[in-house]
C-alpha positions, 0 to 999 in steps of 0.5 A: 413174295411172302405168304402174307402178301399174296393168296395161298395157291391150293390144290384140291385133291378129292372132289367128293362131298368133303372135297367139294365143301373145302373147295367151295370154302377156298373159292369163297374166302379171301386169301386162297386161290384154287390152282387145280382140282384133282380126282380120278372120276367125274367129280372134278368136272361137276365141282368145277361147273359148280364153282364157275368152270374156270379151274384146271382139272387133273386126273393124277395127283403127282402130275398136278403137283408138278404142274401147278406148284401149289403153296398148299394141298387139300387132301379129301380122298379116301383114307388109304391115300392120306399118308402118301399124298401128305408126305408127297405134299411136304416133299414139294414144300406145301402146307397140307390140310387133310380130312380125318383120319390122318392115316390108316395106321398109327405108324402112318399118322406118325410118319405124316406128323414127322414129315410135316415137322421136318418140312416146316410146313403146316399140317391141319387135320379136319376135326370139324367139331373143333370149329363149331361154337355149340360143340365148343360150349358143350365141352366147356359145360361138361368141364363144369360137371365135376369128375368122373364124367360119363360120356355117351355118344353115337352117330349111326347112318342109314345109308343108301345109293351114293352114300352107301357106296361111299361107306363101302369104299371107306370100309375097304380100309377102315371101320366106322368106329375108326373113321368117325370115332376119332371125332368123338374120342377127341371130344371125350379127351377134351372133356375129361382132360385126362389120360385114356388108360384102357379100351374095349369094343364090340362089332358086327358084320351086317352085310356080305358087301364089305370085306370079311375082315371088317364090320359096319357096326361098332361100339367102343368104351374108353376108361380114363385115368380120372375114373371117367368113362365114355362110349361111342357107337357107329353103324353104316348101311341100309339096314341101320335103325334111325331110332336114337341115331344121334346121342350126344350126352355127358353126365357128371356128379353135378348134373348133365348136359346134352345136345338136343337137336329137336329137328334132327329126327327120323329120315335124316341120319344120312344128312351131312348137316344133321351130323353137326347140327346142335340146335340146343344144349340142355343143362340139367343141374343135380343139386337138391334142396332140403326137401329133396327136390331139384334146386334149379330148373334145367337151362336151355342154351340156344346159341345164335351162331349155328353154322351149317356144314358149309360154314363149318368148312369155311371156318376150318379153312379160315383156321388153315389160312391163319395157321399159315399166315400167322405161323401158328404152332400146331404141335398140340393139334397134330399130336391130338389127332395122332392120339385120337387115332391111336385110341380108335385103332386100339378099339378096333383091335379090341373088336378083332381080338375080343380083348380089353386093350391097355393103352 
């Protein structure tokens, strides 16, 4: 029976925040059927209960693969497992959805991309902002501002309790500007449609709780071939400030466009929904009249379609399903993910060496 004639049986690997959201999407969407939940801890039991309690549970990924023989695997584990788990999925003739980042090295990401190509199976990476109508519009408006562009973005997270534990675990293998930065590097590349040529970055280790070779605050700068420049800032931890934790702003010769999330304010930087919330786009026009005054008032764009975090995950998984059923060519999708990771790691190298890195 072909994929078009039956549900896609998916094995969910990793049942924490993102894994739970993706599992809920599979649970809700027509076309998918969960065949198992995998985690090393108790998160799978909690998730299973939330989903009705009838899914098979596994502690070990390879055992689950062997027993359930899925059509697809959803990998939402910590990044240092992504490469091995993805390649194992392709070796078992499975499609794969992988949360970003694709791997913990550029070489690892390239190996995953090559394994997907060799297997003929679909590889979708969790670039959630690509499915958000307001972010799509944000990028579209940025492309109307002329060149060069100045892109200013950040996402700082004041974390405590379980959220801080997640960040600590992530920082065993990646810095914040790599783990989160790939999203916004991808956005900048879409805005400019130009080649990044060099990067520089700074970082600081603000806690003894993370490895001595890592840092929990970083800021990167990217220079593009067309003269555009962009910066991104990310910091994690209980010490982080919530002043201006959410900046999404792009400036060009013809004006500027900004995400103005009016209700995203202090005390919400650790909220997953706040990370994708847009609420309003403010489009400022730079043109002046003969008296030197602005020719046109600012436009406020409030899109009616404002999905929450779960709905965005549903849309991601709908795209994954479409890519399987309609044999969508994902060559550019995968290459964009590899390229944004390559840029992020160059920024990480800049932090560690103190040097500007030519790409």
